[in-house]
Backbone as JSON, one array per atom type, in Angstrom:
{
  "sequence": "MKETAMAEKEFDQEYVEYVIRAIVNHPEDVSTERIVDERGVLITLHINQEDMGYVIGRQGQTARAVRTLLKIVGAKANARVNLKIYEPEGSRREHMSTRQTEMGAGTESNMDTTSVDDLGI",
  "N": [[-20.44, -49.15, -132.39], [-18.54, -48.83, -130.44], [-19.69, -46.85, -128.89], [-21.93, -48.08, -127.86], [-20.69, -49.93, -126.16], [-19.49, -48.21, -124.24], [-21.8, -47.15, -123.14], [-22.86, -49.23, -121.83], [-22.78, -50.94, -118.55], [-20.67, -52.52, -116.43], [-21.12, -55.67, -114.66], [-20.09, -55.56, -112.0], [-19.81, -52.9, -111.45], [-22.59, -52.0, -111.81], [-23.66, -53.35, -109.55], [-22.41, -52.1, -107.46], [-23.5, -49.49, -107.59], [-26.16, -50.14, -107.2], [-26.34, -51.22, -104.59], [-25.42, -49.01, -103.13], [-27.19, -46.94, -103.9], [-29.27, -48.01, -102.36], [-28.84, -47.44, -99.77], [-28.37, -44.62, -99.28], [-29.43, -41.1, -98.84], [-29.75, -39.59, -101.05], [-30.03, -40.89, -103.63], [-30.01, -40.29, -106.38], [-27.64, -38.79, -106.83], [-25.76, -40.75, -106.9], [-22.85, -42.2, -108.55], [-20.54, -43.83, -110.75], [-17.15, -44.6, -111.6], [-15.3, -46.58, -113.92], [-12.33, -48.18, -114.15], [-10.01, -50.21, -115.82], [-7.04, -51.9, -115.49], [-3.62, -53.33, -115.5], [-3.45, -54.15, -112.82], [-6.13, -54.83, -112.13], [-9.53, -54.1, -111.65], [-10.69, -50.81, -110.87], [-13.25, -49.22, -109.13], [-14.54, -46.22, -108.89], [-16.48, -44.49, -106.69], [-18.91, -42.02, -106.59], [-20.62, -39.83, -104.55], [-23.17, -37.93, -102.83], [-22.03, -35.3, -100.7], [-23.46, -35.3, -98.19], [-24.17, -37.88, -97.81], [-22.02, -39.4, -97.03], [-21.36, -40.45, -94.67], [-23.34, -42.47, -94.2], [-22.38, -44.4, -96.32], [-19.8, -44.87, -95.5], [-19.97, -45.72, -92.86], [-19.95, -46.72, -89.36], [-16.81, -46.68, -88.04], [-15.94, -47.42, -90.52], [-17.26, -49.81, -91.24], [-19.37, -50.26, -93.01], [-18.55, -49.64, -95.52], [-16.48, -51.45, -95.68], [-17.88, -53.67, -95.73], [-19.24, -53.56, -98.24], [-17.02, -53.45, -99.99], [-16.08, -56.11, -99.46], [-17.99, -57.65, -100.54], [-18.02, -56.92, -103.19], [-15.48, -57.94, -104.0], [-16.07, -60.49, -103.91], [-17.98, -60.6, -105.94], [-16.41, -59.9, -108.19], [-14.61, -62.06, -108.1], [-16.07, -64.17, -109.07], [-16.04, -63.48, -111.71], [-13.43, -63.78, -112.29], [-11.93, -61.62, -111.7], [-9.81, -58.97, -110.29], [-11.2, -56.7, -108.12], [-11.61, -53.36, -106.97], [-12.71, -50.93, -104.76], [-13.01, -47.45, -104.53], [-13.94, -44.59, -102.69], [-14.83, -41.54, -103.59], [-13.58, -38.51, -102.35], [-13.93, -35.3, -102.0], [-11.57, -32.6, -102.0], [-10.71, -31.33, -98.91], [-13.06, -32.08, -97.6], [-13.32, -33.69, -95.41], [-14.49, -34.19, -92.21], [-13.41, -33.08, -88.89], [-12.53, -35.08, -86.29], [-14.03, -35.38, -83.29], [-12.7, -35.62, -80.79], [-10.29, -34.81, -81.71], [-10.62, -31.99, -82.33], [-11.33, -31.09, -79.81], [-8.88, -31.38, -78.33], [-7.16, -29.69, -79.89], [-8.43, -27.39, -79.19], [-7.94, -27.34, -76.5], [-9.47, -28.33, -74.54], [-10.23, -30.19, -71.69], [-7.78, -30.26, -70.63], [-5.7, -29.67, -67.87], [-4.56, -27.06, -67.51], [-6.43, -25.27, -68.7], [-8.61, -25.42, -67.26], [-11.29, -24.16, -65.17], [-10.7, -23.2, -62.0], [-11.57, -21.43, -59.97], [-13.69, -21.8, -58.2], [-13.06, -23.77, -56.4], [-10.69, -23.01, -55.54], [-10.74, -21.27, -53.3], [-11.63, -22.81, -51.14], [-9.79, -23.62, -49.11], [-8.83, -26.04, -48.46]],
  "CA": [[-20.18, -50.23, -131.52], [-17.81, -48.48, -129.23], [-20.56, -46.03, -128.07], [-22.77, -49.08, -127.11], [-19.98, -50.53, -125.06], [-19.42, -47.1, -123.38], [-23.08, -46.99, -122.43], [-23.19, -50.43, -120.94], [-22.01, -50.95, -117.46], [-20.26, -53.98, -116.22], [-21.92, -56.1, -113.58], [-19.51, -55.08, -110.76], [-20.29, -51.31, -111.46], [-24.05, -51.89, -111.54], [-23.85, -53.82, -108.19], [-21.89, -51.07, -106.52], [-24.52, -48.36, -107.7], [-27.47, -50.76, -106.72], [-26.23, -51.29, -103.13], [-25.21, -47.72, -102.61], [-28.49, -46.29, -103.97], [-30.26, -48.42, -101.37], [-28.5, -46.95, -98.47], [-28.18, -43.15, -99.26], [-30.7, -40.17, -98.96], [-29.65, -38.91, -102.35], [-29.69, -41.83, -104.83], [-29.82, -39.63, -107.7], [-26.43, -38.27, -106.97], [-24.7, -41.88, -107.07], [-22.33, -42.43, -109.99], [-19.35, -44.54, -110.65], [-16.19, -44.64, -112.96], [-14.68, -47.97, -113.85], [-11.04, -48.19, -114.77], [-9.31, -51.49, -115.75], [-5.57, -51.93, -115.86], [-2.98, -54.47, -115.22], [-3.72, -54.6, -111.55], [-7.49, -55.19, -111.85], [-10.71, -53.14, -111.72], [-11.04, -49.94, -109.96], [-14.43, -48.59, -109.3], [-14.63, -44.94, -108.18], [-17.72, -44.14, -106.22], [-19.01, -40.48, -106.32], [-21.91, -39.64, -103.88], [-23.52, -36.63, -102.2], [-21.35, -35.27, -99.26], [-24.25, -35.62, -96.97], [-24.44, -39.4, -97.61], [-20.58, -39.88, -96.83], [-21.49, -41.18, -93.3], [-23.99, -43.73, -94.57], [-21.62, -45.24, -97.08], [-18.71, -45.36, -94.81], [-20.53, -46.41, -91.67], [-19.18, -46.59, -88.07], [-15.43, -47.22, -88.11], [-15.77, -47.84, -91.73], [-17.79, -51.11, -91.42], [-20.28, -50.37, -94.24], [-17.54, -49.54, -96.72], [-15.66, -52.7, -95.69], [-18.75, -54.75, -96.17], [-19.38, -53.36, -99.65], [-15.73, -54.01, -100.69], [-15.88, -57.56, -99.3], [-19.08, -58.22, -101.47], [-17.56, -56.49, -104.34], [-14.43, -58.78, -104.23], [-16.7, -61.85, -104.27], [-18.53, -60.44, -107.39], [-15.23, -59.87, -108.99], [-13.98, -63.38, -108.0], [-16.85, -64.91, -109.88], [-15.52, -63.18, -113.11], [-11.96, -63.91, -112.32], [-11.16, -60.21, -111.66], [-9.63, -58.32, -108.89], [-12.15, -55.51, -108.1], [-11.41, -52.68, -105.65], [-13.68, -49.75, -104.56], [-12.59, -46.07, -103.9], [-14.9, -43.67, -102.42], [-14.31, -40.28, -103.88], [-13.78, -37.64, -101.29], [-13.44, -33.88, -102.61], [-10.46, -32.01, -101.22], [-11.23, -30.59, -97.73], [-14.43, -32.44, -97.17], [-13.32, -34.51, -94.06], [-14.78, -33.37, -90.88], [-12.53, -33.28, -87.92], [-12.86, -35.98, -85.16], [-14.54, -34.45, -82.07], [-11.7, -35.55, -79.92], [-9.22, -33.93, -82.26], [-11.08, -30.53, -82.18], [-11.14, -30.83, -78.3], [-7.47, -31.52, -78.03], [-6.72, -28.5, -80.46], [-8.94, -26.22, -78.38], [-7.39, -27.29, -75.15], [-10.51, -28.8, -73.63], [-9.89, -31.35, -70.94], [-6.5, -30.14, -70.03], [-5.67, -28.89, -66.52], [-4.27, -25.68, -67.64], [-7.53, -24.64, -69.16], [-9.92, -25.7, -66.43], [-11.65, -22.96, -64.43], [-10.67, -23.81, -60.86], [-11.68, -20.64, -59.01], [-14.68, -22.12, -57.3], [-12.46, -24.59, -55.41], [-9.4, -22.48, -54.9], [-10.98, -20.59, -52.05], [-12.03, -23.95, -50.16], [-8.88, -23.79, -47.95], [-8.51, -27.56, -48.1]],
  "C": [[-19.4, -49.82, -130.14], [-18.76, -47.59, -128.3], [-21.63, -47.0, -127.14], [-21.96, -49.58, -125.79], [-19.6, -49.48, -124.0], [-20.58, -46.98, -122.53], [-23.39, -48.08, -121.39], [-22.29, -50.53, -119.88], [-21.71, -52.37, -117.01], [-21.01, -54.3, -114.86], [-21.47, -55.59, -112.18], [-19.97, -53.68, -110.51], [-21.72, -51.18, -111.12], [-24.39, -52.32, -110.18], [-23.57, -52.73, -107.25], [-23.18, -49.93, -106.45], [-25.83, -48.8, -107.08], [-27.37, -50.7, -105.15], [-26.22, -49.97, -102.51], [-26.38, -46.83, -102.6], [-29.41, -46.57, -102.85], [-30.06, -47.89, -100.06], [-28.45, -45.46, -98.24], [-29.42, -42.36, -99.21], [-30.74, -39.7, -100.37], [-29.25, -39.76, -103.5], [-29.49, -41.36, -106.28], [-28.36, -39.03, -107.92], [-25.19, -39.44, -107.05], [-24.21, -42.21, -108.37], [-21.05, -43.21, -109.58], [-18.45, -44.39, -111.87], [-15.52, -45.95, -112.8], [-13.43, -47.9, -114.72], [-10.44, -49.6, -114.76], [-7.93, -51.29, -116.24], [-5.0, -53.26, -115.51], [-3.13, -55.09, -113.72], [-5.2, -55.16, -111.21], [-8.4, -54.02, -112.28], [-10.71, -52.26, -110.62], [-12.36, -49.14, -110.16], [-14.36, -47.37, -108.3], [-16.07, -44.51, -107.9], [-17.99, -42.71, -105.85], [-20.55, -40.47, -105.63], [-22.02, -38.31, -103.33], [-22.71, -36.68, -100.9], [-22.22, -35.67, -98.13], [-24.4, -37.16, -96.67], [-23.06, -40.11, -97.22], [-20.87, -40.97, -95.57], [-22.3, -42.43, -93.46], [-23.24, -44.83, -95.23], [-20.41, -45.73, -96.34], [-19.01, -46.31, -93.53], [-19.55, -46.22, -90.46], [-17.87, -47.27, -88.34], [-15.22, -47.91, -89.43], [-16.41, -49.29, -92.17], [-18.66, -51.36, -92.72], [-19.39, -50.47, -95.5], [-16.78, -50.86, -96.96], [-16.46, -53.85, -96.3], [-18.99, -54.8, -97.82], [-18.25, -53.85, -100.42], [-15.59, -55.47, -100.52], [-16.93, -58.16, -100.48], [-18.54, -57.97, -102.89], [-16.41, -57.42, -104.89], [-15.06, -60.13, -104.61], [-17.33, -61.74, -105.77], [-17.54, -60.34, -108.42], [-14.66, -61.21, -109.09], [-14.67, -64.29, -108.98], [-16.42, -64.65, -111.45], [-14.06, -63.22, -113.28], [-11.28, -62.6, -112.5], [-10.81, -59.74, -110.26], [-10.33, -57.01, -108.91], [-11.87, -54.82, -106.73], [-12.29, -51.39, -105.74], [-12.94, -48.65, -103.81], [-13.66, -45.21, -103.88], [-14.17, -42.23, -102.53], [-14.49, -39.32, -102.77], [-13.27, -36.27, -101.84], [-12.42, -33.42, -101.53], [-11.12, -31.08, -100.12], [-12.68, -30.77, -97.15], [-14.37, -33.23, -95.86], [-13.63, -33.66, -93.11], [-13.82, -33.89, -89.74], [-13.25, -34.15, -86.74], [-13.17, -35.05, -83.99], [-13.34, -34.45, -81.08], [-10.27, -34.79, -80.27], [-9.34, -32.44, -82.03], [-10.75, -30.31, -80.65], [-9.82, -30.58, -77.92], [-6.88, -30.15, -78.63], [-7.14, -27.32, -79.66], [-8.44, -26.13, -77.0], [-8.46, -27.69, -74.16], [-10.01, -30.02, -72.93], [-8.49, -31.31, -70.33], [-6.49, -29.49, -68.75], [-5.46, -27.56, -66.66], [-5.48, -24.7, -68.05], [-8.86, -24.62, -68.26], [-9.96, -24.53, -65.48], [-11.7, -23.65, -62.89], [-11.0, -22.76, -59.6], [-12.69, -20.96, -58.07], [-14.03, -23.05, -56.15], [-11.17, -24.04, -54.76], [-9.69, -21.84, -53.53], [-11.51, -21.42, -50.96], [-11.08, -23.84, -48.86], [-8.55, -25.2, -47.65], [-7.12, -27.78, -48.25]]
}
């Protein structure tokens, strides 16, 4: 009986997998873990690193939308459901403006002004 319960996924977990598989390029890599405690249900989503941008979306809009829908699914079952997107250590890409700032791009001290220095203005 215990093995059967372990093999069966709850509706909220199935829902997350269904939605995420529909938007990623590697649906075979989508998996979830479901943990229930006194604070509610936590679903941890594991995906292929190449699909992270599709799942998060611009400024987190896609992830926010999935979380909102998941809360509604949970509310129907009187459960508080949260979604965590698993991100392996060191997998985050640096934001372009952060890299440019670190490299010194765009600062006056690093600009090549040799072409205008000789103008004599």
